[in-house]
N, C-alpha and C positions, 0 to 999 in steps of 0.2 A: 443545603436547601433553603432558601427563606419561602415563607407563608406568600403568598402573591398580596400585593399592597391592595387594599380596597379604603376607599373615602366613607370610612366610618367614625363615629367616636369613641365607641367603646364595643369589644368583641360581646361581651356578655350582655351589653343593655340593647345591642341592634334591632333585635326582633319587638323590641317594644317600641323603641324610637322609631322605627318602620311603620309599626300602627299607629301610630300617636302622629305620624306624620301622614298616612293615609286617610283619617278618621279626622283630622284636625282641617283638613283641604278639602272634605267633601259637602260638609253642610247638613246631611241627610244620613249619618250614620252616629254610633257612640260605640264607648267602649264599656265593657264591665269590668268595675273597679276589683281587682286583685285576680284578671283572670285575661289572658290573651285572647279574649272574646269580643267580635264586631257583632253588632245588631243594626238593624235598621231603626231609624230614631222616631219613625212612626210607626211604631209597634201597636197601636192601637189601631192601624187599617187592616189588620190580621186577624181580628175576632172575626171567631167561628169559620176561618176559612184554616185551609193546611198549612202548615210551615214548613220550610226546606233549609236545613242543616247541613252544611259540608266542612272541609277542613284540612288538615294535615299539617306536613312541616311547610316549614316557613322556604322561603328562597327559590318559591315556584311562581310569584308574584308576573301578571296581576290576579293570580289564582293563591287565595280563595277571596278576599275583601274585596275585590273588584267586580264580583259577581254577585253581590249586593243590592238588591233594589226592587221594586215593585215588578212581579214577573220573572224573580228568579231566585236567586236565595234570600232568607231572613234572615239569617246569620253564619257565622264562619267563625270557626274555632282553628286557631294558630298555636302550634309548636315550635320547639327552637329549630332552627336549620335542618333542614332535612332530618327531621324528627318529630315523631307521632303525638300529637299533644295530649297531655294527661285526661285522665276519664274523669277527675273531679272539674275540669273547666268544661267538658262535653255535658255533663250533668246542669251543670252553672247554666249552660246555654240556653238546655232544653227547658229547663224552670223555668227561665226570663219568658220564652215563648210562652207557655202555661200560662204562666201569670196574666199575660197578655192577652187570654181568653181564644187562643188556637182551640179548632177541632182536634187537630193532631200534628203529630211531628213526623217526618221523613227525612233520615238520615243518607246523605249520599255519599258512599265511602269509596276511595279505592281498594285496589285490592293487594294490602301492602298488608303481613301479618298483624305490626304495630296498629295499624290505624281500625282492622280487625277486632283486634282483642281490645282496645280503649273505647270506642265506638260504643263497641257491641257490649262491655261491662256498665258505660252508663245508660244505654238503652235500656237493661234490665232492670238498674236501678232506678230509672225512672218510672216504668213499666211499674214496680210495685210502690208508687206513689200517686198510681192512678193515671199515668199519664199515655195515651195512646200514640204508641213510637212506632215507625216498622223501617227497616233499613235496608237501602238497594246496593247493590257489590257489583263496583263497575271494572270489569277485568278486560280492555280492549286491545292487551300489547298483542302483537302477532309475529314476535319476533321468533319464539323457540316453535321446532316442528311438534316434538315433545316435549310441552309442559311440565313440569313439575309437578306433587301433590300441591305445592301452595296454589297451583294454578297461573292465570294470564297476570300480569302486573296491570294498575289502573293507571291511565295514562293521561294524556290529552283529551281524547273521548268523552272522557268528565263533563268537559264543560257543556257538551251536545246535553248530556242529561239535566245538567244544571237547567238549561233554557228549556227542553221539554216539559220538565217535571214545575219549572216555575211558571209555563204558560199554562198548565192545565190546572196550578193551585191557583192564578189569580183568576182563574174562569169559576172556581168554585166546587172542583172535581172532589169528593171525598176521598179518603187517602187509601184505602184499598183500591180504587179503582186505577188513582196516580199510581198507585205501586206496580199495579197489570199492566198498565200500558207503558210504562217504564221499563220496565223486568224485558218486555219482548223488545222494544226498541235496542236495547243493549246488547242484544243479538244480534244486530245490524251495523255494531261500529267496529271499527280498526283502528289500529295506530302501528307507526312504525316509527324509529328515530335514528338519525347517522349524525354523527358527531366528528368533527374535524380537531376538535381540542378537548383539555378534561377542564372541570371545576374546582372551585376547591373551598370550602367552608370557611367563613373567615376564621382569622388565625390558626388556619392549618395546611397543609403543603396540597398540592393537585390532589384531586378523588383517585387517579389513575395516569398512568405513563402513554402518552400517546404520541409516536415520533414524528416528524413534519413530516407532511406530504402524506400521511396515511390517514382514512378515515376508520371509525368503529360503527358498525352497522347493529342496531337493536339494544342498542343502551337503554337502559331506565333512567327514569327523571332525577336518580339521587345520583347517578354515575355509576349504577351497575354494570357490571360487564356484558356485552354484545353477544352474537353470535361470530362476528364474521369481523376480521380485519384485511383492509382492502389499501391498493394507493388510491389517493385524492383522483377524481376522472370529473369530464364535465355534468352539469348542472343535468343535463338531459339522461345521462348514461346514470346518474345517482335516482334519479326521479325512478328512471326505469328498473331498476335493480329492487329499489324501495317497493312501486307498488307490485312487481311481480311479486317478489317473497309473501307481500299480505296476501296477495290472492291466491297462492300455490295451492291446489287442492287437495296435495300430496302432505301438507302440513296441517296437524290439527288446529292449530289455532289460526289460520285462515279465516281470512272475512270472504264470503261466499259472492263475487261478484260476474256476472254475465254479460256480454253482450246486449243493449236495449233497458240495462236496469238503469235507474238514476239516482244520483248520491250528491249528498253536501259532502265539501272538501273544505278540510283545515289545515292550513302550510304554517305551523307552529315556528316561531325562531325560539331556539332553545337559549337565548339570552345575549349572544355575542355575533350573531352574522347581521352584515349593514343591513338598512332595507333594501339596497340596492338587489342584494344577491338574493332576497327575500322572494322580491318580485319579479327573479328571475326564474326560482325555481316553481315559483305560483303559475308563469308561463308554460316552463317543460311539464306541470302535472297538470294540467288543464288540456292542454295538447296530446299528452301523451292516453288520457283517459278517455278523451274524447275520437283518439285513432283506434282504441279499442273495442269504439261504440259504446261507451258508457257517456251516459247525459250527466254532464255538471250543473247541478241544478239550482245551487249557490255555492258559493268559495267565500271563506273569514281567511285573510292573510295578514300574520303579524305576530303582536307575542301575545300569548293566553295562558299557555302555561313552562314556563322557563324552569330553565336549572342553573339561575345564579348567572354567571358570564360563560357557559358552557357556548362553542361555536358549533354551531350543530342546527337541524331543523326535523321537526318530526312531521309526518303526514297523516290526519286523520280521516277517514270516511265513514258515512253516515249514508247504507240505503236509505231512499226518502219516497214514501208516497205522498198522496195531498194532503193527509191529515197530518203528517209530518213535517211537511213543508210549513202548513197553517200555524202549527205549533212555534215553528221555529223562527218565522215572520213575525209574531206575537209581539207587542209592543214590550220594552223593558227600559227601566232607568238606569240600570247595573251601569257603572261608569265604565267597565273594559269591555262591552257587550259594543262591537262595532256596529256602526249606522248602515248595516246591508241594503242593497238591494233588493226588491223581491221579484226581479224578473229573473227565468232561465238564465243562466250563463251561455249554455250553449245554446247553438242555433239564433244567438245575436251578433248581428252585423256589428262589427267596432272598429272599421276603417272606413274612416268619411274621404271623398275625392276633393281635392283642393280647385279652389276657383278657377274656373278656365282663364288662360290667359288674355289681356286685354289684345285684340288684333292689332287695333292702331300701333300698339308698342312694337310689334313685328315686320310692322311693313312698311321696310324704307326704303326713298328713291335717293340716287347720289344728287351732288349737286357742286358748285363749283368751288365749293372748299374741301372737296370729300378726296381728292389727291394731297393735299398741302396736309390733312390731318392724320391721313394714313402715314405720309411720311413721317412726320412726327411722333406718333404711335410708334412706329420702329423703331425709331433714334430713340424713345425712354426705354424700351423693352430692352434694346442692345446695352443702354448703357448701367441698367440696373442687372441685368445678368452679368455682363463685366465685372461689377462693385460687388458681387453676391460675398465673394469670403472675405474683401473689406467692410462690408456692414456687420456680417457676422462677429469679426473680430474686434470690431467697434461694441459690439453689444455683449460680448462676453466680459467686457470692463465693468458694465453695470446694470447686463439684463441679464436674459437665459440664451444668449445665445445665436439668436433665428433669424435675427431682422434679416441679414441677406437673404433667407430662406424663405421668408414671407413675401417678400419683395418679387423674389424668382419667381416664387409661385403664380403670382399676379402677373408679370411680364409674361410667362410661358403661357396664361390662360390666355391672355390678349394674342399671341404670336400662333396659337392655335384659330382662336377666332377669324384673322385677318384673311387668309387665301380663301374661306368661304362663305365670306361674307361683305354685302356690299355696306361701306364705308356712308351711312347718311350724310347727306349735304346738311342738314339740321342739325348743327353742334349740341343743342339739347337733347335729341335724339340718341347721338354718339355718346355724352354726359352717362344718359339713362341706363344705358346698354354697359358700357362700362362699369359704371356704380354695382350693375346684376353682377356681372362677372367677377369681380374685385368681391364680392360680398361672398359668394360660391366659392372662390378658389384659394383666394387669400386668406381668410379666416382669421380668429383673435382680433384684439382690440384695434391693429391696425388695419384689417379688413373692413371693420366696421367704420373707421374714421374716414379713412378713405371713401368708403360708400355714401357715407353722410355729406361729406363735399363734395362729390361728383351730383349727388342726386338734389343738392339746394342747388349748387349751379347751372346744372340744367334748366329748373326752372325759370331762370332768366336768360335762357337762351334757346327757347322754342320759336320764338317768331323773330329774333333780332342774331346777327351775327359782327356787329361793328365791334370795333376797339372798343368802345363805352360800356358794351353789353358785356363782353369778354370782364371787363375791369370789373363790374358790376356782379358778374358771377363769380370771379374769384372770390371776390369780398362775400360775399353771400354764402358761399363753400367754408369760410376760415370760421364765420358767424356761427354756421351750424357745429362746425369742429370743437369751438371752444365751448357753444351753450351744451352739450351732449357730453364732450369729452370732461367735461371740468376743471382745462386746463388753460395759461394765459402767457403771454409771452415772459421771458425770465424763469418759467419751473422746469427748465431742460428738458423740451422736448420738440417736434419737429416742429410746432409753433414757432419757435424761435429762430428760425430761417423762412418759412409760409409767410409771418405778417409781415415784415419789413418788406419782401419781395408784394404782398398783396396792395400795403399803402403806398410803394412807388407806381404799381399799375393802376392806382386811380389817376394819375395823371394824363392815361388815356382818355377822359373822359371831356379832356379841355382841350388837349395837343390837336396840334394840326397834324397832318397825314404824313408829313415828313418827319417827323417826330417820333416816330412808332416807335421804330428798331430800335433807338437810341434809349429809349422809356424801357423796352424788355433789357435789355443789356444793363443797364442799370439796377432790375431788379432782381437779374440773376446775381449780379456781383453783393447786394444787399443780402439777397438770401445765403450766398457763401461765406461773407462775413457773420451773419447770424449763426450759421453752423457752429463757424469757428470759436465763435463768444460760447457757447456752451462748453468747451473746455472749463470755464472759471464759474460756471453756473452747479447750485445743488438741486437735483431734481426731487421737485415738491409736486409731481404727479405721474402717473404712469407705472409700471411697473417698478421701476427703478428707483421711485420713492419710499419703497418698503427695504430696502438695502440699507444698513449701517451708513452714516455720513462719512465715509473715507472722501477724502479728495482727490477725485476722478480728473485726469490731465487729459483724459481722452475727448473729441467732442462727441455729442450725442447722436447715433445712428441713424436716427429718425430723419434729424433735422439734415444730415450729411445726406439722404435718398431723397429729399426734398427738392436741396439744393440740385443735385444731382439731375433729377425729373426736369427743372426748370432748365437748365445749362443744354439740357439734350433737345428740347424743345427750340430754343432758341436758336442751334446750330440748324435744326431742323427747318428752321425759315428763314435760312440765309445768315446768321450771326456768326461773326467771328469767332473762332476757335480761341 
């Protein structure tokens, strides 16, 4: 098995190049020469205040450099991918902050042995140089019922700590007070992850094997084993399993959570879930927590502490009172911190009723043309349903094979509408109604195009229904299709049948009454010739234009459908078959 391919220049230099990319694109960060240390470019702004330093292995981006800024971290130290940074780099970062005149340095460290040792060693060395240094350990993992002596792992809940400590430091709080408040807040933070796939360190094989269709609950951010494997189920079920496990009082590492509590929720993409999936999981988490009587005060949803390309999600929760929320809501310039609302999520109505329907559009009366228009509609529907498979077959040659189905959907919608509705005597009202039916039931680009045609044509038939008005309406509808659809005659679309027919119908504006049917017959014949001519055309618009330019010898299905519709109308009006 080969290592998973990644878009890198060098396995050995990928961390350094990634840091250069982050810093060079930010405008307010700097790199410490000779170290994988990112610091605020405006270090002078920290004078007299407590500085915050965090870090750890790379591969968790945007952690940790993404959280540097006023109101959050002052600097971050990066190790190799999933590897703790060396104490020399941690010490260099501390001394850099000391030289900026800070009053003290708080190290925010995730509970992994390597991080504790390397940050701890640097802290002792810095104290020997007279720097006021304290360290807060974040251990928010809720996976193990009986944690080992190493304790609970540090996971995405660490980001909460960056935010709270950063807000306190920005307010000028002394080091001991920040340590005290943050230490207390950590007790109310819990995290649990679930993964559908492993990840792989650049140049290496996947970190573990996970069969397709299975998920692992409770794994660490480096791919360390979790507590249980099971079949992948729905997002609702996965979220329920996670929250129930996180808050199970029988577990020594549970987060105590009861009805009436208020929490900040973080739904964290571990790297490779789509944004759509994360949004679905976010919905599930909010609903399940609210169903348990928990007030969801704030929600973070996105990528905050990843595990390379792991397809998974972690849920972090922090019990929140008004002081916690005040610090959480405080402004920060850190690039990875989301622009969140300060409104409590629970109890907020997010469904807005649509505007009421215009009563004028729904009150119709019959007229002299009602019967003939009903007859024409019935004929069109019959023809489209009869030719459904023919149109599908034509579409398979140059599209996705559903042209007949989409036209049949429109025909069935009209057939369902006709028995229980008056066909209004005003043609404009009828075309507007048909536009709504087609838009709702036909779907796709065809539905939009037909609806555009009918809507534009309806505007010219509100007060008139003479042949000239119909001709002008057909022309207006065709113009709308061309303008919004971007196609023209010759592009191998339905316009190749429609445009010649509409040009012929324009003769209705000047012809005597006795010649109307002859003009309509000529229009139908031109539509049929236009449809036939598409056999020799190359598609330049529509879905077929994206297919390789192989010579297609069959006519365009959309053009054939237009010709069929016009033929059905002509025959319903008494024309010869």
